[in-house]
N, CA and C atoms as a LAMMPS dump frame, in Angstrom:
ITEM: TIMESTEP
0
ITEM: NUMBER OF ATOMS
636
ITEM: BOX BOUNDS ff ff ff
-5.0000000000000000e+02 5.0000000000000000e+02
-5.0000000000000000e+02 5.0000000000000000e+02
-5.0000000000000000e+02 5.0000000000000000e+02
ITEM: ATOMS id mol type element x y z
1 1 1 N 390.77 220.836 226.127
2 1 2 C 390.449 221.047 225.252
3 1 3 C 389.363 222.193 224.896
4 2 1 N 389.512 223.25 224.206
5 2 2 C 388.111 224.344 224.27
6 2 3 C 387.162 223.835 223.222
7 3 1 N 385.735 223.758 223.794
8 3 2 C 384.753 223.557 223.287
9 3 3 C 384.587 224.121 222.003
10 4 1 N 384.159 223.901 220.533
11 4 2 C 384.247 224.771 219.419
12 4 3 C 382.791 225.838 219.109
13 5 1 N 382.766 227.108 219.34
14 5 2 C 381.769 227.785 219.038
15 5 3 C 380.653 227.411 217.675
16 6 1 N 380.084 226.841 218.224
17 6 2 C 378.808 226.732 216.756
18 6 3 C 378.63 227.962 216.142
19 7 1 N 378.309 227.616 214.684
20 7 2 C 377.879 229.08 214.38
21 7 3 C 376.57 228.997 214.437
22 8 1 N 376.016 230.501 214.639
23 8 2 C 374.578 230.514 214.795
24 8 3 C 373.339 229.676 214.008
25 9 1 N 373.967 229.804 212.855
26 9 2 C 372.61 229.138 212.254
27 9 3 C 372.751 227.246 212.811
28 10 1 N 373.81 226.881 212.869
29 10 2 C 373.737 225.551 213.388
30 10 3 C 372.886 225.468 214.556
31 11 1 N 373.418 226.599 215.712
32 11 2 C 372.249 226.445 216.981
33 11 3 C 371.105 226.364 216.66
34 12 1 N 370.655 227.471 215.537
35 12 2 C 369.428 227.591 215.27
36 12 3 C 369.127 226.103 214.254
37 13 1 N 369.217 225.434 214.063
38 13 2 C 369.025 224.178 213.484
39 13 3 C 368.957 222.902 214.611
40 14 1 N 369.795 222.773 215.585
41 14 2 C 369.985 222.058 216.643
42 14 3 C 368.669 222.104 217.295
43 15 1 N 368.4 223.909 217.941
44 15 2 C 367.403 224.239 218.706
45 15 3 C 365.787 223.635 218.101
46 16 1 N 365.762 223.871 216.779
47 16 2 C 364.379 223.407 215.91
48 16 3 C 364.037 221.993 215.922
49 17 1 N 365.205 221.385 215.744
50 17 2 C 365.161 219.864 215.941
51 17 3 C 364.7 219.37 217.377
52 18 1 N 365.55 220.167 218.018
53 18 2 C 365.134 219.719 219.483
54 18 3 C 363.637 220.17 220.163
55 19 1 N 363.529 221.699 219.648
56 19 2 C 361.909 221.889 220.056
57 19 3 C 360.667 220.825 219.388
58 20 1 N 360.979 220.253 218.066
59 20 2 C 360.299 219.271 217.613
60 20 3 C 359.868 218.037 217.809
61 21 1 N 361.331 217.382 218.229
62 21 2 C 361.511 216.115 218.809
63 21 3 C 360.648 216.121 220.443
64 22 1 N 360.875 217.229 221.32
65 22 2 C 360.44 217.563 222.496
66 22 3 C 358.956 217.838 222.852
67 23 1 N 358.884 219.032 222.368
68 23 2 C 357.563 219.713 222.489
69 23 3 C 356.285 219.63 221.133
70 24 1 N 357.081 218.914 220.434
71 24 2 C 356.241 219.475 218.477
72 24 3 C 356.195 220.553 217.93
73 25 1 N 356.97 221.586 218.891
74 25 2 C 357.119 222.736 217.847
75 25 3 C 358.273 223.623 218.635
76 26 1 N 358.675 224.654 217.935
77 26 2 C 359.659 225.329 217.809
78 26 3 C 359.757 226.769 217.583
79 27 1 N 360.292 227.532 218.562
80 27 2 C 360.111 229.097 218.075
81 27 3 C 361.548 229.763 217.848
82 28 1 N 361.827 230.174 216.825
83 28 2 C 363.241 230.805 217.02
84 28 3 C 363.319 232.148 216.352
85 29 1 N 363.691 233.011 217.203
86 29 2 C 363.951 234.696 216.856
87 29 3 C 364.845 234.705 216.115
88 30 1 N 365.102 235.918 215.397
89 30 2 C 366.377 236.369 214.526
90 30 3 C 366.705 235.239 213.432
91 31 1 N 366.161 234.652 213.154
92 31 2 C 366.05 233.543 211.955
93 31 3 C 366.887 234.256 210.931
94 32 1 N 366.473 235.232 210.538
95 32 2 C 367.302 236.202 209.36
96 32 3 C 367.543 237.073 209.953
97 33 1 N 368.83 237.857 209.641
98 33 2 C 369.092 239.172 209.751
99 33 3 C 367.761 240.326 209.776
100 34 1 N 367.95 241.009 210.842
101 34 2 C 366.656 242.639 210.687
102 34 3 C 366.955 243.001 208.963
103 35 1 N 367.884 243.052 208.47
104 35 2 C 367.979 243.593 206.646
105 35 3 C 367.364 242.691 205.819
106 36 1 N 367.818 241.76 206.246
107 36 2 C 366.934 240.509 205.295
108 36 3 C 365.689 240.088 205.291
109 37 1 N 365.023 240.605 206.74
110 37 2 C 363.533 240.418 206.729
111 37 3 C 362.893 241.467 206.439
112 38 1 N 363.675 242.586 206.236
113 38 2 C 363.003 244.058 206.05
114 38 3 C 362.829 244.023 204.748
115 39 1 N 364.137 243.198 203.8
116 39 2 C 363.612 243.107 202.461
117 39 3 C 362.799 241.961 202.017
118 40 1 N 362.609 240.873 202.912
119 40 2 C 361.504 239.91 202.074
120 40 3 C 359.877 241.022 202.532
121 41 1 N 360.042 241.721 203.759
122 41 2 C 358.498 242.441 203.597
123 41 3 C 358.335 243.537 202.676
124 42 1 N 359.743 244.386 202.27
125 42 2 C 359.263 244.88 201.178
126 42 3 C 358.846 244.002 199.658
127 43 1 N 359.656 242.659 199.831
128 43 2 C 359.145 242.05 198.181
129 43 3 C 357.746 241.431 198.726
130 44 1 N 357.216 241.449 199.683
131 44 2 C 355.909 240.869 199.766
132 44 3 C 354.749 242.256 199.759
133 45 1 N 355.408 243.563 200.368
134 45 2 C 354.364 244.77 200.126
135 45 3 C 354.309 245.01 198.62
136 46 1 N 355.126 244.522 197.586
137 46 2 C 355.741 245.094 196.429
138 46 3 C 354.3 243.964 195.887
139 47 1 N 354.708 242.528 195.911
140 47 2 C 353.642 241.34 195.473
141 47 3 C 352.195 242.481 195.841
142 48 1 N 351.829 242.908 197.082
143 48 2 C 350.537 243.602 197.084
144 48 3 C 350.227 244.476 196.537
145 49 1 N 351.006 245.603 196.247
146 49 2 C 350.816 246.264 195.382
147 49 3 C 350.397 246.084 194.157
148 50 1 N 351.378 245.306 193.83
149 50 2 C 350.929 244.997 192.264
150 50 3 C 349.752 243.992 191.861
151 51 1 N 349.196 243.671 192.883
152 51 2 C 348.018 243.116 192.821
153 51 3 C 348.039 241.4 192.486
154 52 1 N 349.374 240.679 193.137
155 52 2 C 349.37 239.828 192.912
156 52 3 C 348.997 238.59 193.538
157 53 1 N 348.252 238.984 195.075
158 53 2 C 347.878 238.189 195.847
159 53 3 C 346.414 237.713 195.381
160 54 1 N 345.972 236.377 195.951
161 54 2 C 344.62 236.013 195.657
162 54 3 C 344.018 235.764 197.104
163 55 1 N 342.861 235.78 197.297
164 55 2 C 341.807 235.194 198.255
165 55 3 C 342.387 233.863 198.679
166 56 1 N 342.916 233.602 199.303
167 56 2 C 342.958 232.003 200.235
168 56 3 C 341.651 231.244 200.111
169 57 1 N 341.544 229.877 200.214
170 57 2 C 340.616 229.06 200.446
171 57 3 C 341.13 228.308 200.88
172 58 1 N 339.963 227.09 201.271
173 58 2 C 340.068 226.088 202.09
174 58 3 C 339.923 224.663 201.266
175 59 1 N 340.526 223.834 201.426
176 59 2 C 340.065 222.472 200.898
177 59 3 C 341.469 222.187 199.663
178 60 1 N 341.119 221.341 198.556
179 60 2 C 341.612 221.021 197.406
180 60 3 C 340.749 220.719 196.406
181 61 1 N 341.521 220.906 195.006
182 61 2 C 340.775 220.749 193.798
183 61 3 C 339.134 220.802 193.88
184 62 1 N 338.68 219.739 193.847
185 62 2 C 337.234 219.941 193.477
186 62 3 C 336.393 220.489 195.437
187 63 1 N 337.154 220.377 196.329
188 63 2 C 336.553 220.565 197.283
189 63 3 C 336.936 222.047 197.889
190 64 1 N 338.033 222.767 196.594
191 64 2 C 337.998 223.972 197.227
192 64 3 C 337.035 225.246 197.102
193 65 1 N 337.279 225.993 198.139
194 65 2 C 336.158 227.051 198.608
195 65 3 C 336.582 228.491 199.265
196 66 1 N 336.286 229.585 198.979
197 66 2 C 336.596 230.426 199.552
198 66 3 C 335.528 230.927 200.181
199 67 1 N 335.867 230.948 201.824
200 67 2 C 334.703 231.075 203.1
201 67 3 C 335.425 231.934 204.084
202 68 1 N 334.865 233.421 204.139
203 68 2 C 335.333 234.258 204.666
204 68 3 C 335.302 233.917 206.061
205 69 1 N 334.215 233.41 206.535
206 69 2 C 334.213 232.902 207.964
207 69 3 C 334.727 232.401 208.298
208 70 1 N 335.847 231.205 207.842
209 70 2 C 336.921 230.469 208.165
210 70 3 C 338.234 230.974 208.054
211 71 1 N 338.888 231.423 206.811
212 71 2 C 340.218 232.267 206.421
213 71 3 C 339.838 233.506 205.929
214 72 1 N 340.686 234.299 206.098
215 72 2 C 340.416 235.81 205.626
216 72 3 C 341.795 236.696 204.603
217 73 1 N 342.88 235.696 204.766
218 73 2 C 344.404 235.855 204.359
219 73 3 C 344.372 235.823 202.618
220 74 1 N 345.01 236.375 202.234
221 74 2 C 345.454 236.916 200.798
222 74 3 C 347.116 235.817 200.498
223 75 1 N 346.596 235.148 199.372
224 75 2 C 348.432 234.468 199.472
225 75 3 C 348.784 234.692 197.891
226 76 1 N 350.296 234.534 197.506
227 76 2 C 351.054 234.118 196.582
228 76 3 C 351.767 233.014 196.775
229 77 1 N 351.728 231.824 196.476
230 77 2 C 352.281 230.989 196.303
231 77 3 C 353.821 231.394 195.77
232 78 1 N 354.599 230.83 195.896
233 78 2 C 356.681 231.073 195.771
234 78 3 C 356.556 229.64 194.9
235 79 1 N 357.199 230.134 193.606
236 79 2 C 357.669 229.317 192.661
237 79 3 C 359.37 229.302 192.613
238 80 1 N 360.301 228.524 193.15
239 80 2 C 361.642 228.417 193.314
240 80 3 C 362.042 229.046 192.304
241 81 1 N 361.729 228.369 190.93
242 81 2 C 362.298 228.771 189.312
243 81 3 C 362.327 230.43 189.185
244 82 1 N 361.367 231.127 189.992
245 82 2 C 361.082 232.469 189.131
246 82 3 C 361.382 233.658 190.373
247 83 1 N 361.415 232.809 191.545
248 83 2 C 361.486 233.844 193.106
249 83 3 C 362.729 234.885 192.749
250 84 1 N 362.903 235.711 193.105
251 84 2 C 363.9 236.948 193.201
252 84 3 C 364.653 236.375 194.152
253 85 1 N 366.01 236.828 194.552
254 85 2 C 367.145 236.535 195.083
255 85 3 C 366.831 236.733 196.565
256 86 1 N 366.199 237.413 197.015
257 86 2 C 365.84 237.793 198.516
258 86 3 C 365.066 236.534 199.019
259 87 1 N 364.085 236.326 198.14
260 87 2 C 363.274 234.977 198.334
261 87 3 C 363.967 233.622 198.438
262 88 1 N 364.655 233.446 197.352
263 88 2 C 365.428 232.222 196.725
264 88 3 C 366.389 232.159 198.031
265 89 1 N 367.292 233.061 198.946
266 89 2 C 368.063 232.986 199.854
267 89 3 C 367.313 232.64 201.448
268 90 1 N 366.046 232.629 201.402
269 90 2 C 365.182 232.56 202.257
270 90 3 C 364.641 230.672 202.018
271 91 1 N 364.317 230.783 201.122
272 91 2 C 364.18 228.876 200.355
273 91 3 C 365.764 228.233 200.785
274 92 1 N 366.365 228.566 200.619
275 92 2 C 367.558 227.637 200.916
276 92 3 C 368.048 227.773 202.202
277 93 1 N 367.27 228.596 203.23
278 93 2 C 367.421 228.483 204.578
279 93 3 C 366.488 227.475 205.116
280 94 1 N 365.405 227.629 204.534
281 94 2 C 364.286 226.447 204.894
282 94 3 C 364.839 225.241 204.23
283 95 1 N 365.485 225.007 203.353
284 95 2 C 365.993 223.698 202.603
285 95 3 C 367.059 223.039 203.515
286 96 1 N 367.65 223.897 204.227
287 96 2 C 368.654 223.313 205.036
288 96 3 C 368.032 223.023 206.183
289 97 1 N 367.069 223.689 206.825
290 97 2 C 366.15 222.949 208.19
291 97 3 C 365.688 221.814 207.454
292 98 1 N 365.029 221.39 206.271
293 98 2 C 364.628 220.165 205.8
294 98 3 C 365.649 219.01 205.903
295 99 1 N 366.768 219.283 205.528
296 99 2 C 367.494 218.766 205.357
297 99 3 C 368.17 218.076 206.931
298 100 1 N 368.456 219.022 207.715
299 100 2 C 369.145 218.925 208.909
300 100 3 C 368.117 218.139 209.73
301 101 1 N 366.408 217.927 209.366
302 101 2 C 365.735 217.271 209.944
303 101 3 C 365.514 216.481 209.784
304 102 1 N 365.677 215.775 208.584
305 102 2 C 365.999 214.683 207.868
306 102 3 C 366.884 213.676 208.441
307 103 1 N 368.187 214.442 208.563
308 103 2 C 369.65 213.521 209.132
309 103 3 C 369.247 213.393 210.316
310 104 1 N 368.371 214.29 211.556
311 104 2 C 368.617 213.896 213.087
312 104 3 C 367.303 213.563 213.388
313 105 1 N 366.267 213.798 212.539
314 105 2 C 364.871 212.973 213.228
315 105 3 C 364.051 212.005 212.309
316 106 1 N 365.006 211.47 211.106
317 106 2 C 364.311 211.01 210.308
318 106 3 C 363.068 211.156 210.105
319 107 1 N 362.702 212.139 209.461
320 107 2 C 361.317 212.208 208.804
321 107 3 C 360.805 211.934 207.494
322 108 1 N 362.113 211.545 206.657
323 108 2 C 361.784 211.175 205.307
324 108 3 C 360.934 212.527 204.497
325 109 1 N 361.042 213.86 204.795
326 109 2 C 361.2 215.032 204.003
327 109 3 C 361.434 215.17 202.676
328 110 1 N 360.89 215.339 201.733
329 110 2 C 361.106 215.198 200.398
330 110 3 C 361.123 216.632 199.69
331 111 1 N 360.298 217.824 200.39
332 111 2 C 360.225 218.706 199.601
333 111 3 C 359.809 219.832 200.445
334 112 1 N 359.703 220.996 200.345
335 112 2 C 359.021 222.724 200.879
336 112 3 C 358.512 223.338 199.661
337 113 1 N 357.25 223.515 199.958
338 113 2 C 356.262 224.518 199.604
339 113 3 C 355.675 225.607 200.111
340 114 1 N 355.959 226.661 199.769
341 114 2 C 355.438 227.929 200.788
342 114 3 C 354.918 228.961 200.004
343 115 1 N 354.171 229.871 200.846
344 115 2 C 353.528 231.234 199.804
345 115 3 C 353.374 232.187 200.726
346 116 1 N 353.812 233.857 200.435
347 116 2 C 353.417 234.354 200.936
348 116 3 C 351.976 234.887 201.499
349 117 1 N 351.862 235.5 202.874
350 117 2 C 350.44 235.529 203.08
351 117 3 C 350.526 237 203.715
352 118 1 N 349.129 237.509 203.294
353 118 2 C 348.933 238.856 204.234
354 118 3 C 347.115 238.625 205.036
355 119 1 N 347.365 239.094 206.165
356 119 2 C 346.082 239.271 206.874
357 119 3 C 345.603 240.565 207.113
358 120 1 N 344.545 241.081 206.317
359 120 2 C 344.412 242.58 206.431
360 120 3 C 343.796 242.602 207.765
361 121 1 N 343.652 243.94 208.576
362 121 2 C 343.243 244.167 209.49
363 121 3 C 341.887 243.292 209.714
364 122 1 N 341.3 242.792 210.731
365 122 2 C 339.901 242.049 210.931
366 122 3 C 339.888 240.513 210.687
367 123 1 N 340.761 240.397 209.902
368 123 2 C 340.914 238.656 209.274
369 123 3 C 341.481 237.786 210.233
370 124 1 N 341.273 236.452 209.919
371 124 2 C 341.682 235.585 210.875
372 124 3 C 341.976 234.231 210.086
373 125 1 N 342.372 233.066 211.003
374 125 2 C 342.14 231.863 210.01
375 125 3 C 341.218 230.943 211.526
376 126 1 N 340.265 230.187 211.338
377 126 2 C 339.84 229.281 212.548
378 126 3 C 340.084 227.642 212.809
379 127 1 N 340.527 227.318 213.855
380 127 2 C 340.868 226.346 214.018
381 127 3 C 340.991 225.072 212.85
382 128 1 N 342.152 224.72 213.149
383 128 2 C 342.726 223.545 211.818
384 128 3 C 343.628 223.044 212.028
385 129 1 N 343.851 222.005 211.537
386 129 2 C 345.181 220.996 210.931
387 129 3 C 345.673 221.151 209.907
388 130 1 N 346.63 221.444 209.306
389 130 2 C 347.361 221.156 207.794
390 130 3 C 347.517 219.838 207.377
391 131 1 N 347.568 219.261 208.431
392 131 2 C 347.647 217.344 207.796
393 131 3 C 346.188 216.77 208.042
394 132 1 N 345.827 216.153 207.149
395 132 2 C 344.149 215.565 207.191
396 132 3 C 344.405 214.733 206.429
397 133 1 N 343.236 213.425 206.449
398 133 2 C 343.088 212.776 205.591
399 133 3 C 343.196 212.705 203.847
400 134 1 N 342.647 213.76 203.629
401 134 2 C 342.826 214.186 202.409
402 134 3 C 344.064 214.992 201.756
403 135 1 N 345.081 215.103 202.768
404 135 2 C 346.216 216.07 202.534
405 135 3 C 347 215.256 203.645
406 136 1 N 347.574 214.255 203.479
407 136 2 C 348.242 213.595 204.322
408 136 3 C 349.596 213.501 204.267
409 137 1 N 350.645 214.819 203.353
410 137 2 C 351.907 214.612 203.245
411 137 3 C 352.662 216.118 203.637
412 138 1 N 351.865 217.038 204.417
413 138 2 C 352.488 217.878 205.028
414 138 3 C 352.734 217.298 206.611
415 139 1 N 354.135 217.233 206.878
416 139 2 C 354.812 217.013 207.99
417 139 3 C 355.354 218.231 209.014
418 140 1 N 355.692 218.747 208.354
419 140 2 C 356.232 220.232 209.975
420 140 3 C 355.438 221.281 208.459
421 141 1 N 354.904 221.911 209.769
422 141 2 C 354.551 223.299 209.313
423 141 3 C 355.561 224.62 209.911
424 142 1 N 355.768 225.584 209.092
425 142 2 C 356.671 226.828 209.354
426 142 3 C 355.73 228.166 208.796
427 143 1 N 356.11 229.268 209.953
428 143 2 C 355.878 230.523 209.338
429 143 3 C 356.643 231.248 209.992
430 144 1 N 357.213 232.004 208.72
431 144 2 C 358.053 233.171 209.262
432 144 3 C 357.562 234.675 209.144
433 145 1 N 357.805 235.215 210.177
434 145 2 C 357.073 236.612 210.51
435 145 3 C 357.912 237.784 209.871
436 146 1 N 356.81 238.917 209.633
437 146 2 C 357.623 240.126 208.948
438 146 3 C 357.319 241.176 209.233
439 147 1 N 356.477 241.348 210.571
440 147 2 C 356.107 242.654 210.973
441 147 3 C 356.626 243.059 212.026
442 148 1 N 357.545 244.177 211.633
443 148 2 C 358.317 244.988 212.601
444 148 3 C 357.372 245.817 213.676
445 149 1 N 357.917 245.884 215.216
446 149 2 C 357.288 246.396 215.933
447 149 3 C 355.802 245.74 216.621
448 150 1 N 355.657 244.366 215.997
449 150 2 C 354.603 243.71 216.525
450 150 3 C 354.334 243.284 217.771
451 151 1 N 353.592 243.968 218.485
452 151 2 C 353.271 243.221 219.89
453 151 3 C 352.104 242.298 219.907
454 152 1 N 351.625 241.855 220.926
455 152 2 C 350.364 240.969 221.566
456 152 3 C 349.259 241.782 221.39
457 153 1 N 349.374 243.114 221.623
458 153 2 C 347.897 243.484 221.2
459 153 3 C 347.309 244.313 220.146
460 154 1 N 348.552 243.626 218.971
461 154 2 C 348.378 243.831 217.808
462 154 3 C 347.332 242.65 217.068
463 155 1 N 347.152 241.766 217.921
464 155 2 C 346.367 240.516 217.576
465 155 3 C 347.436 239.194 216.55
466 156 1 N 346.623 238.979 215.845
467 156 2 C 347.141 237.895 214.641
468 156 3 C 348.194 236.91 215.151
469 157 1 N 347.516 236.495 217.015
470 157 2 C 348.582 235.615 217.071
471 157 3 C 348.357 234.127 216.472
472 158 1 N 349.39 233.502 216.494
473 158 2 C 348.967 231.97 216.142
474 158 3 C 348.939 231.158 217.784
475 159 1 N 348.197 230.831 217.6
476 159 2 C 347.85 229.68 218.784
477 159 3 C 347.973 228.057 218.365
478 160 1 N 348.71 227.342 219.317
479 160 2 C 348.492 225.742 218.878
480 160 3 C 348.062 225.383 220.164
481 161 1 N 347.418 224.001 219.693
482 161 2 C 346.589 223.541 220.818
483 161 3 C 347.383 222.372 220.933
484 162 1 N 347.814 222.088 222.066
485 162 2 C 348.842 220.865 222.043
486 162 3 C 347.906 219.535 223.142
487 163 1 N 348.783 219.046 223.517
488 163 2 C 348.282 217.621 224.349
489 163 3 C 347.539 218.33 225.78
490 164 1 N 347.094 217.547 226.422
491 164 2 C 346.308 217.649 227.901
492 164 3 C 345.74 219.199 227.496
493 165 1 N 345.224 219.808 226.663
494 165 2 C 344.359 220.839 227.042
495 165 3 C 344.895 222.287 226.79
496 166 1 N 346.6 221.877 226.823
497 166 2 C 347.486 223.144 226.909
498 166 3 C 347.391 223.969 225.29
499 167 1 N 347.677 225.378 225.137
500 167 2 C 348.006 225.949 224.58
501 167 3 C 349.593 226.636 223.919
502 168 1 N 349.698 227.243 223.161
503 168 2 C 350.945 228.222 222.747
504 168 3 C 350.916 229.088 222.313
505 169 1 N 350.481 229.978 222.688
506 169 2 C 350.65 231.485 221.748
507 169 3 C 351.804 232.164 220.945
508 170 1 N 351.729 232.203 219.928
509 170 2 C 353.248 233.037 219.208
510 170 3 C 353.006 234.339 218.487
511 171 1 N 353.615 235.349 219.377
512 171 2 C 353.197 236.669 218.831
513 171 3 C 353.768 236.537 217.249
514 172 1 N 353.378 236.978 216.28
515 172 2 C 354.175 237.568 215.033
516 172 3 C 354.973 238.473 214.742
517 173 1 N 356.167 238.393 215.39
518 173 2 C 357.041 239.472 215.695
519 173 3 C 357.859 239.218 214.28
520 174 1 N 358.579 240.063 213.605
521 174 2 C 359.608 240.176 212.531
522 174 3 C 361.039 239.298 213.181
523 175 1 N 361.098 238.531 211.889
524 175 2 C 362.356 237.851 212.234
525 175 3 C 362.224 236.171 213.026
526 176 1 N 360.498 235.906 213.441
527 176 2 C 360.014 234.931 214.502
528 176 3 C 359.914 233.81 213.516
529 177 1 N 361.055 232.48 213.31
530 177 2 C 360.181 231.542 212.57
531 177 3 C 359.58 230.567 213.363
532 178 1 N 358.485 229.868 213.476
533 178 2 C 357.818 229.018 214.336
534 178 3 C 357.255 227.717 213.34
535 179 1 N 357.854 226.843 213.722
536 179 2 C 357.868 225.298 213.029
537 179 3 C 357.182 224.374 213.956
538 180 1 N 356.025 223.574 213.755
539 180 2 C 355.209 222.72 214.559
540 180 3 C 355.09 221.594 213.345
541 181 1 N 354.596 220.347 214.001
542 181 2 C 354.274 219.095 213.162
543 181 3 C 352.818 219.683 212.979
544 182 1 N 352.415 219.154 211.566
545 182 2 C 351.373 219.608 210.873
546 182 3 C 350.191 219.211 211.589
547 183 1 N 350.155 218.252 212.333
548 183 2 C 348.619 217.362 212.516
549 183 3 C 348.119 217.971 213.899
550 184 1 N 348.876 219.1 214.494
551 184 2 C 348.632 219.973 215.688
552 184 3 C 347.911 220.903 215.084
553 185 1 N 346.227 220.763 215.696
554 185 2 C 345.606 221.888 215.181
555 185 3 C 346.049 223.234 215.687
556 186 1 N 345.756 224.487 215.159
557 186 2 C 346.3 225.859 215.594
558 186 3 C 344.878 226.408 214.959
559 187 1 N 345.31 227.808 215.146
560 187 2 C 344.383 229.16 214.207
561 187 3 C 345.238 230.404 214.492
562 188 1 N 345.044 231.488 213.276
563 188 2 C 345.658 232.67 213.663
564 188 3 C 344.027 233.424 214.158
565 189 1 N 344.302 234.084 215.317
566 189 2 C 343.692 235.279 215.726
567 189 3 C 343.214 236.502 215.288
568 190 1 N 342.29 236.888 214.97
569 190 2 C 342.138 238.237 214.593
570 190 3 C 343.199 239.547 214.634
571 191 1 N 343.62 239.538 213.196
572 191 2 C 345.12 240.801 213.535
573 191 3 C 344.175 242.362 213.518
574 192 1 N 344.554 243.203 214.126
575 192 2 C 344.289 244.3 214.359
576 192 3 C 345.232 245.388 213.441
577 193 1 N 346.158 244.817 212.727
578 193 2 C 346.473 245.793 211.431
579 193 3 C 347.375 244.695 210.595
580 194 1 N 347.965 244.948 209.353
581 194 2 C 347.972 244.059 208.329
582 194 3 C 349.038 243.347 208.883
583 195 1 N 349.216 241.9 208.652
584 195 2 C 350.122 240.88 209.305
585 195 3 C 350.291 240.545 207.992
586 196 1 N 351.575 240.083 207.84
587 196 2 C 352.429 239.715 206.561
588 196 3 C 353.505 238.619 206.912
589 197 1 N 353.794 237.305 206.339
590 197 2 C 354.362 236.387 207.036
591 197 3 C 354.479 235.157 205.575
592 198 1 N 355.421 234.601 205.473
593 198 2 C 355.819 233.474 204.699
594 198 3 C 355.279 232.234 205.62
595 199 1 N 354.404 231.482 204.842
596 199 2 C 353.77 230.228 205.715
597 199 3 C 354.311 229.092 204.112
598 200 1 N 354.715 227.722 205.081
599 200 2 C 355.303 226.628 204.267
600 200 3 C 354.77 225.593 205.186
601 201 1 N 355.2 224.443 204.15
602 201 2 C 355.346 223.283 204.684
603 201 3 C 356.397 222.024 204.35
604 202 1 N 356.82 221.451 204.935
605 202 2 C 358.022 219.965 204.462
606 202 3 C 357.066 218.879 204.197
607 203 1 N 357.474 218.445 203.205
608 203 2 C 356.399 217.586 202.483
609 203 3 C 357.282 215.874 202.578
610 204 1 N 356.209 214.717 202.686
611 204 2 C 357.131 213.658 202.243
612 204 3 C 356.986 212.883 200.996
613 205 1 N 356.355 213.868 200.316
614 205 2 C 356.49 213.624 198.767
615 205 3 C 356.797 215.327 198.028
616 206 1 N 357.093 214.657 196.592
617 206 2 C 357.711 216.258 195.953
618 206 3 C 356.551 217.116 195.734
619 207 1 N 356.32 218.011 195.951
620 207 2 C 355.242 218.767 195.878
621 207 3 C 354.571 219.023 194.426
622 208 1 N 353.316 219.366 194.204
623 208 2 C 352.66 219.199 192.881
624 208 3 C 352.026 220.536 192.923
625 209 1 N 352.573 221.694 192.981
626 209 2 C 351.814 222.803 192.88
627 209 3 C 351.891 223.457 191.569
628 210 1 N 350.911 224.144 190.929
629 210 2 C 350.739 224.493 189.853
630 210 3 C 350.741 225.945 190.064
631 211 1 N 351.732 226.913 189.546
632 211 2 C 352.049 228.225 189.159
633 211 3 C 351.636 228.955 188.8
634 212 1 N 350.574 229.849 189.133
635 212 2 C 349.705 230.818 188.11
636 212 3 C 350.257 232.043 187.551
């Protein structure tokens, strides 16, 4: 009997689940086609040109503060109800990953929230974890990169701090999706040119974002 060839997306889902189960992270190249990735980049550049990005901060609610010594990116949260068609397509793919992880890894994921992010040259995000005592509901962190022609020399590398002192460096090249468990400490090293991405989290509760 000839083994059925799995569709590319099904293979990606399996690879992401396996990576998260075996080593706490997964890196998937060509997550979207070059054309769709370029359309998302154009959308983010349009958002930036229209002045819709805001300086990112740290902490939540009363603890929220902007501190350029810790992070330097600019963001815009994505409202699924008003997102453009290309962004909706991306969100649908991320929802499919969430559903697959629930089926295979039993993570109890209930929602996905995300924002566009831009790191101007010279900016970074110091070592931190996305899941902590005051924000325990982020289970899986995901970053989709939109940077064509990017190399390690351009900086902006995502560095994961793994067990036993090991690290994993992920170059933010266009079309690459990085997923990792949200309790893993990580940082974004200084970018030497403008770095574009979509950052998101899979949650164990329904998100409570307020869109401005």
